[in-house]
N, C-alpha and C positions, 0 to 999 in steps of 0.2 A: 201447342207442341204437338195435343192428341193426334191434332188433323196430320200433321207432320209425319211422324210414327205410324197411321195408319197407310202413305200415299207409299212411304217406302217399304211395310208391311209384300202393300198391292207391286209396288214394283219389282220387290223381291219375287214375289212368287211367278208373274207374267212371264218366269224365264221358262216356268214348269209345264208341260201340257196337262188337260184335266181325259184323267180315263177311266169309264168304267169299264169291267174287267167282266162280262157274265159270264158265271161261272155253272158248267153245265156238271150237272155231275155223273162222275166216274169220267172225265176226258179231261185227265189230269191237271185238274186248275187247278191244285192245291201247290205245284211245282210252278205253273205258267204264272198264278197271280202272284207271290215270292219275286219270278225271275223281270217281271214285266216293272216291279215295283222297285227289285234295286238295279236297276238299267234306265230306268228314269231319273227316281226320285235320293236325295240323300236318307239316310237310315234312320237320322230323330226325327225324319218325317212321320215314320209310324207312332212316334210319341204324341203326337199330338191331333187334332180336329183335321190337320189340311189330306189324313191317311183314317182312311175307314171302311167298314164292312157294313155290308146287311146285316144284321144282328136275330140272328135267327130264335135264341132264346127268348126275344121282348117281342119278336114274331108272334111268339108263340104263346104267350101273354097275351097282347093285341087281340089276340084270335077269341080268347075266354072269356076273356073280362068284355067285351067289344062286339058279340058273336059274330064275326066274323071271318071269313075266309084266312089262311094263314099268310099265304098269297101274296094277297091286294094286302094285309098290314104290312109284307117285302115288300112291297109296292111303294107304299103309302113314304116308308122309308127311302126309297130308290130318288123319289123326286126330292121329299128335302135332299137330299146330299147334291142331286143337280140344281139346285137350284140356291148351293150356300155358296156364297160367291168366291169365298177362300180355300175352301175342296177342292184338293186336283187330283187324287186318288179315289174311288170306292169300287168295293167287288163281291161278289157273293151271290148264290144261290136264288135269284131272282130273275122276273121274268123279262124282259126289254122289248115294251109292247110295243107295235107302228107308232102309237099318238107320242108315247115317254121319246121313240126315237127323233123323230121325226118336230117334234117339240124342241130336243135338248141339242139336235149333230152339229148343231151350227156353231155349241161350244165347247162340247165334249167329241171326245173319240172314244166309239164306242167299239169295242173289241173283242174277240172270243173262238170259240174253237169247236171241231165239232168232230168225232168219233163215228166210226165205221157202228151203225145204228147196231146191229146185229150182236155185237161185241159187246159196246155199248150197255144194250141190254140181258146177257149174262151177267157182266161185271155187277150189276146193280144187285141185281139176283144174288148174287153171289157174295157179295159185302151184307148185304143186309140181313143174309141167314146167317154168319156163322159171323159178322163181327160179336165186339165183347157190350158195346153200350145194348140201348133199350132202344133209342130211339130208331124207327124204320125198324127196329129188328125180326123180321118172319120166322116160322120151321115150317115151311110148306116145302111142299118136292115140286118139280116143277111139270110136273102133267096140272096138279091143284093150281098151282098160283097162274099157269098159263089162260085159266077157263075163272079166274080173279078181275075183279075190277080195277086193283092192286099193277096184273100185267099188262090193260089198258093203261093206263095209266103210267104205264112204267116206258110202254110200245110209241106214246105220241109226244115225247118229252120233247122235240125238238120243233115243233106244233105247237105245244103249249107256253113255250119260251120265246118265239117270236113272233108267231099266226098273229091274226085278230081275236081268235078262239082262246077259250084259258081251259077248254076241259074236253078230257075225250071223249066224249056220245055226244058234245056240236059237231070233234074233229070229222069222227066218222061219217055221220050226216053232209058237212060239207067238205068233202075229200076236197076234189080241186083246189075251192077257195081257200081252205086251208095251210094248200099247196104254197101255191099263187103267193099268196099275202104274205106268208115266211119269208121265202126266195124275195119279191121285194123288198124287204125288209134288210136283210142280210146284205143289198148292192149299197143301204146306207154305214154300214157299220166302216172306219177306220180299214179294221185288220180283222178279217175273218179267214180260214180256209180249214182242213183238216190233218188231226195227228196221222192220219194215213204218211199223207205230206207234211211234215211237222217242216223239213227244211225250208221249201217253201212258202210256209206262214212264217218263220225266221224271218228270210229273207223282204217277205211282207214287211214285219213290225221295225224291222232294221232301217228300211229304207223310206218309210214313214214317219219316221218318229227319230233318224238322223242318229242311230244310237246302236251296239251292241249286246243283244241277248243274250243270255246264260243259261241254260235250264238240265235244274237237278232233275233228278225222279223221284218222286214221296204218293206215300200212300197207296204200297202197290194191293194185291188182294190179300182177304186172306185166307183164302184155301184155291191154289191154283191149279189141283191136280181135281176141283172138283169144276173148275171151269175148264179144263182140257176134256172130261168127260161130259159134256153137252156141245162142245166143241165138233167133239168126235159120232154125235145122238145124231143122224141126216133127220130123223123127222122130227125131232123136236127143233131144230134149226129151222126147220122146214115154218112151224106152227108158228118161232118167230118171226121168220123173212116175211109170212104174210103180214104180219099185225104191225109189224114195223114199217112196214110199205110206204107210209106217209110219210115219213120221217128218213124214211131212204129214198125218197124222188127229193128233198129237202137237201139232204147232206152229199146230195151228190150234183147238186145245180152248183156246188163249193170247189167238188174234188173235177169237175169239168169246166172251172174260170183259170 
C-alpha cells in the first residue's frame, strides 16, 4: 500500500515542472515569483514541501553558528532543494553558480530576470536607506556609499550570482572571466531576460512552459523622490555606471538576445 501511494504521488507530481526562480534583489522578484507559481502550480502546493524558498533567517543562523558565509549557507539550502525528488518549485536570493546549474539543469528549469544595473543599484541603495526593517539598512549619503565595500558588492550583483566568482574583489581582478562565465551560465537557463523587455521575457516563459503568466506589481520603492534625484545627478550616475560595468556587460548579453 505504501509503495502504491508513493507511486501515485510521483505520478501526480510528474505533471508539473521543476523550477528554481533565481530572485535577484530589486528586479521585481516578488511579483515574478508569485506569478510563476500561480501560472504553473495549484495554490495548495505552497502549504507543502513541494514548494519552498531559500530561508533567509535560517541562512543567518547557520552563518552565525557555523562561522560560514551567509550566501554559502543559502547555496547549501538550494542544493538540498534541488536534490529533493518531490520538490517542484523553489526561489530566493541565492547564487546560481555554474556548478549548480550544470548539475541540475537537465531536471530543473532555471529562471531569472535582470534589470538595468544602474537602476537596480539606485533602487537597492534607496530601498535599504529608507526601509523600516533593520536588515541591511544604512544611513549613508550616496557619495559616502559609493566609496564603500557595500557599493562594490551591490555593483557586482549579477557577476556574484551567475559567474564562477562570489565576491567583488575577485570579480574586479578577473573582469573578463567573470563576464564570460556568467554569460555562459545564463545560456543554460530555461528562461532569462530583462525587466526592460518584460513582454519578451513573458513570451519566452509562456512558450517554454505552455502557460499564460500574469504579473502584478509588488514591493515598490519606499522613496521614489530620492531615486529620481539620483537619476538626475549625472556625476553620480557616471560613477555608478563605472563600478557597475561588469554587471552591465552581463545584462547587455540578455538585452541583445
